Every structure is written in structure tokens, then in C-alpha cells.
C-alpha positions, -999 to +999 in steps of 0.1 A: +003+003-001+011+033-009+011+064+013+020+103+015+060+102+012+073+132+031+105+154+014+136+135+016+153+168+024+122+175+053+131+141+064+172+151+069+157+177+095+168+170+131+138+184+150+144+216+176+147+205+209+140+224+235+153+233+269+141+207+295+115+218+323+116+188+345+145+163+355+143+125+345+118+117+375+097+144+367+108+171+393+106+206+388+138+222+396+153+261+386+154+259+350+185+273+336+183+255+300+164+280+280+179+315+287+144+328+300+146+362+320+151+349+360+137+384+370+104+378+350+086+409+331+079+444+332+050+453+355+041+477+328+040+454+303+017+426+323-006+456+330-008+458+292-014+427+287-042+421+311-062+451+301-060+437+270-075+404+276-108+415+267-111+410+229-102+369+228-129+369+203-114+389+182-084+382+154-053+404+159-042+432+133-029+408+109-005+440+097+007+444+138+002+475+139+003+487+177+043+463+176+054+481+147+047+513+154+063+510+189+091+491+178+097+520+152+093+545+177+120+529+199+146+525+180+141+550+154+127+530+120+104+529+095+075+510+107+066+496+067+102+484+068+094+464+102+082+425+095+066+406+127+066+369+135+062+346+160+092+347+182+121+358+155+122+322+147+093+329+124+111+359+106+146+334+106+124+309+089+106+336+065+142+348+055+149+314+040+113+309+026+117+336+004+152+342-005+168+304-005+154+272-022+165+239-039+202+241-055+210+271-031+232+270-006+231+290+033+259+296+051+260+295+093+286+293+117+300+258+135+278+258+169+254+282+157+217+285+166+202+253+157+170+270+137+194+282+109+197+245+097+160+237+103+150+267+082+177+261+052+168+223+049+127+231+051+132+246+018+155+223+004+185+244+002+216+230+012+234+242+049+273+248+047+289+250+081+318+280+083+344+265+110+346+284+143+373+298+160+377+286+196+334+285+196+336+321+183+322+333+148+354+333+121+345+360+092+372+346+072+361+313+073+325+322+068+339+344+035+357+313+025+325+293+025+308+317-004+298+299-033+278+306-065+252+288-049+254+311-015+220+328-010+218+334+027+243+339+056+233+338+091+246+353+121+238+355+155+255+382+174+261+375+204+259+338+194+236+314+210+246+286+221+281+299+228+277+333+237+305+349+219+304+382+201+317+398+169+328+434+173+311+459+146+345+459+127+343+427+113+305+429+109+314+454+086+345+432+071+319+401+066+293+419+047+318+440+029+330+405+016+297+393+004+280+397-028+249+423-031+227+393-042+237+372-010+213+382+022+232+385+052+210+381+084+222+394+118+203+375+143+205+398+177+182+380+201+206+391+229+216+425+220+201+442+248+225+423+268+250+444+252+270+474+268+262+511+254+296+508+239+293+474+222+267+481+189+277+456+161+261+478+134+238+458+122+210+479+123+228+505+109+237+485+082+199+469+076+190+509+074+210+516+046+224+482+026+202+463+006+207+428+016+211+431+055+181+418+076+184+422+116+162+401+137+151+406+173+132+392+200+111+403+226+114+367+246+148+373+264+156+406+284+123+415+277+105+383+294+075+378+273+089+341+258+051+330+262+038+357+238+060+345+212+071+382+194+099+385+172+108+412+144+129+418+120+139+452+096+155+453+063+154+471+030+119+471+019+119+446-013+134+422+015+102+429+036+079+427+010+096+395-004+089+380+033+055+398+041+042+372+012+046+339+027+041+355+067+012+341+087-014+366+090-026+362+129+010+347+145+009+369+172-016+382+200-031+415+206-025+411+243+010+402+232+012+435+209+003+459+243+028+440+261+055+443+241+050+481+229+052+484+267+079+465+277+099+486+255+086+517+274+099+502+305+138+512+300+140+509+333+134+477+336+157+468+311+185+485+325+178+468+360+178+434+337+209+441+318+228+450+351+217+419+368+230+395+339+263+415+337+274+412+374+262+378+377+274+361+343+311+376+353+309+360+388+299+331+375+325+329+348+350+337+377+336+309+394+341+282+365+380+298+360+389+282+394+381+248+385+403+256+354+426+227+372+400+202+366+392+213+329+364+231+334+365+263+310+336+296+303+336+304+270+337+342+273+302+352+268+282+388+261+247+371+263+223+360+291+243+326+295+280+310+297+293+280+280+311+258+302+331+235+282+348+205+298+382+193+289+391+169+323+378+139+338+345+155+351+325+153+316+296+175+305+273+149+303+280+137+340+279+173+351+246+175+331+233+145+350+248+155+382+237+190+383+197+179+373+205+157+412+212+189+425+179+207+411+189+226+385+183+219+348+212+235+323+211+228+288+237+199+272+240+199+234+253+168+219+230+168+189+249+203+178+280+186+183+288+201+221+288+168+238+318+186+258+298+219+271+272+227+291+252+259+281+239+274+319+214+304+317+223+330+340+193+330+366+184+349+402+214+352+424+205+321+443+205+302+409+236+312+399+253+309+436+241+273+439+247+260+405+280+269+409+284+254+442+268+220+425+295+222+398+322+227+422+306+197+442+313+176+411+346+183+407+357+177+444+340+146+445+362+135+414+391+141+436 
């Protein structure tokens, strides 16, 4: 008996595996696996969400006018050149759907965000993985991968899952080295965690260049992960093409109002950024004290730290040991990172606790 057969390139996709919320034995413990905001959501955003809850019977505005105009006002952008999606994941998929297909190649870096490969394979394009430089993006390696079949280059900055950052001059050099018909997608999901002197110039490129798309999300520093609101900015022809395949009602009415309120609560964002910077530095210093045991923290500019295990204690053993101790972190063997754990910066108590648990695991092996 015959049956519908899926496309071979779809069956080649390794499904996305989200960060876990419970332990193997079903316990709910400290979740440091999904880079969520440990301090919650802006009170202003919560109030705006609640105030909009009386319209459940209505479809959202298909043009997301409220949120696009709010974003435009906050970042001095043209609202007509803003696209929105169900998280920045959808926007990343829209880029592949509009600009790549069978016979095309899409470049992303080794240890890059898992969605890039999924988006590439979903449209029948060929993924091309550029070698890393000690877990960081190597611009020369990316440029060396470019062929006449290249249509898109995805770069996360800061990168997920490594936390590494490409400075402005290197982003400019990467863009200058690409043909005009190659779309450079700069995924800035963690950009709000950067210091004011760390702008990578991506948004300026998106304002002026014909082949740059910058994506952002409200899921991280704004604490609106449940509402799945992402957006992108690019030249009008890029946005117009992506709109042709965009879902019409992908973000809720309440979510849009919450997002606009979150943009206005700059004090909350500043507080989260400062908390993250303090405890990320503290946690990285604690990992450095375990260097003799083979633990190393990759320098991060995001709200997490990738810890690599190069000694007797393996990442898998540490992953299971931390789970037993009450902390779920992200082990990523499916992304070639069997040697690393990505650990979200949580509350002060969570960050101190997971560092102490790691120290205990090391000491038990001595």
C-alpha cells in the first residue's frame, strides 16, 4: 500500500529540542536551560497584557500596527520596513523561505543556532557550516565558504549557544565581503544584553544596505517568551518578499500591547542588563577557579555561559549531576557540543547554587 511520502530534505531535519523544564524523575527544579529572564517581566508589560485580555474573540491586526509602530518609535525605524513573527524563529524561517530553495546554499557557523539548519533544510537548500575559532565566529572562514550558490548567511551576535560576540569592524568586513545578492541575516536575539559601546552596527547596515536583515525578539531581556513576539528590519524589497509567506495572525493582541509597554519600561531593561552582567562575570570567575579540573567558560556577552569540560568531569556527567542537585541546564550533543553545557544566568540564588553544585561535582572526582 502506498502512502504520502515526505520530502527527503524534510526527513533530513533533526527536530529542534527545547530546553527541558523537568528532571528525568519528573521534578520541577531551577530551570537554567532556555535563557529565560530570571527576574520575570516588566510590570508595565504585565499590566498592558491584562488590559488587552478582553478581546479574545477578535483576530489580531494582521499588520501588527501597534507593535510595529512601537518598535519604530523606540529604535528610530521606518515601520513599513519592520516584519513581525511568532518569535524571531518565524522571521528566520521567513528569510529562508523567501530567499533560498533547492540548489541554493545557506551558510552558518559551527556551533550556531539550531534553527538555521532547520530553516535551510525546510526549503530544500543545502546547509554549509563554517568552521569556528575556539567556539567563536570566524569571519574569514565564513567568507571562504561562499560560492556562486550562496544565498543567505546567518550570523547570531551574540551567538547562541556559545555567547561569543563579533565586533562592529568584523561585521562590516563580513558584509563588505559578500555579494549584493547574498542576504546577511544578523540574529540579535541577545543584543539588549550588550553594553552601550558594543553596537555591532547591524541595525545601521539594515537601514542602509540592500541585503541585510536584522532580527530581534521580546523573549529574552523583555521576559515575554510565552507570547512569542519577534521582528526584523531590512530594506523594503526584502520585507515585501517575506510578507508574502508570513502567517497573518501569528502574534496575539495582548502580546502586542505587552511588547509596546515592555519597550517603554527602560528602567526594567537596565535592571535586567545590570543583573546579568554582574552574575555572568561572577559565574565565569567561579568556573575559572575550576580550570585545573578542565572546566572553561567561553567568554559570553549573552545571558548565559557555555562551560566546556576538558578534564575528568564530562559534560554529560555534570549535566546529570546538576539535575540531581536541582538544576536543569542545556546539554547539546545534537549540536556537536557533547563537551559543553550552556547555563543560563539565573537569580543570584540560582547562579550561586549551580556554581556550588559544579564545584561539588569536581571535588567528588578528586
